[in-house]
N, C-alpha and C positions, 0 to 999 in steps of 0.2 A: 334578668332584667339586662338590657343591652343600652349601653350610652351612645346617645347619637350626637354627632357634632354638627353646629350648623356653620355657617359661613362666618359668622361673628366669634366664633372660637378660634378660627384661624388666625382672624386678623389679631386677636389679642395674643396668640402665640408668636406671630409675626413681630408685633410690636416689642413684646417681651424678647426677642431674640435680638433684635436690633438694640435694644436698651444693653443687654448685657454685652454685646460686642462693644457699643460705644466705650461702656466702663471699663472693659479691658484695656482698650487703646488708651483711653485716658490714663490708668493707672500705670501703663508700662510708658508713657511720655513722661509722666511726673516723675517717676522712679529712676529713669534711666540715667545714665551718665552722658551727658552730652560733650561733645568736642569742646575743650576750651574751658571746662569746669575745673577749679581747683576744690578739692575734697579735704574735708578736715574732719579729724576724731574728737570729738568734744566730750571730755571727760568730767561727769558731775558728782561731787563725792558730797553726800550729806544735805543734797538738793541745792548745791552751789557749783556753778561751773569754776573748777579749778585749772584745767588745761585745754589748750587749742591746738591740736597736732596736725602738723602737714603730713597728708597721707602719700605724698610723694616721696617722702625721706624715710628711709628704712630706719628704725628705732626700737628701744625698749626704755619703758618707763617704769620704774620700780617705786611703789609707794609703800611706805612702812607705817605700822600702827603707832609709831611715837609721834608721826607728823600728823596723821588722821585718826583718832580714837575709834571711830566706828569700824575701822578693819578689824577683821579677827586675827590677821595674819599678814605677812608680806605678800604683795600682790605684784605682779609682772604684766603689763600690757605691751603687747608686741604689735610694731607695723612693719609689715613686708609686702611688697609688690603690689602697694595700694590696696592692702588689705589689713583689717586689724582684729586681735584675738585678745583673750585674757589668758597667757601663757601659764601663770601659776596663781593661786589664790587658795587662801582657807576658808572654806565654809563646811557646812554638814554633809551637803550633797555634791559640791563641786558643779553645780550647772552653770557657772559663768566658764569656767574651763572647758568643759564638754560642750559649748556652743560651737567652737571653733572659730574659723575664720569668717569674717563678715566684710563686704564690699557695697553694701546696697544703702542708701537712705532709708529704705524702709523697714530695715531689720535691726533696732537696738540690741544692746547687749546689757542686761539688767541682773545686777548681783543684789539681791535684797539684803542678804545678811551682812554685807559689807556696806551696804547703802551708796553703791557706785552704779552709774549707768554711763554707758559709752554709746553716743550716737554718731551718725556721719551726717555732715551737712556740706553743702557744696556751694560756691560762689562762682558767678560767670565771669570769666574775663570779657570785657568789652572787646568786639570784632576790632578795632583798630589797634589793639596790644596783641592780637594773635601773631605769632611768627609764621612766616610762610617758609 
C-alpha cells in the first residue's frame, strides 16, 4: 500500500515548518542577552529569595548549614566571567556541581536535596543610560 500526498498535505507541512521556525526565533529572542542588560543570579533557598548577585562581579558565595538548615553541607556558588555555577556542595549525586557553568536565563541550577535554586534574571538599562 502506497501513501499518496495531495496538495493539502504539503500546505500543512509548510504551515508546520513556518510555525517551528517562528517558535525558534522567538525563543532565541526571549532567552538572548541583549546589549545593555544587567544580569543577576537569584539564589532561592527553601522557596525564599535570599540573594540577588550581580553577574558582572566575579565572586564566591559560601552558604553554611548553620545559617540554612536545609543544606546537607557547605555550598559554594561562584560567579565568574558573567557565568554562575555551584562550585562545591554536599548531596548524594552532586548534580548541582556537575551542571557546571550557566549563563542563560533559560537554564536554572536546581539542587533539590539542598533546596537551592539559582536562576538568572535580566533587567534592561533604559536607552538614555547607556554609555557611548
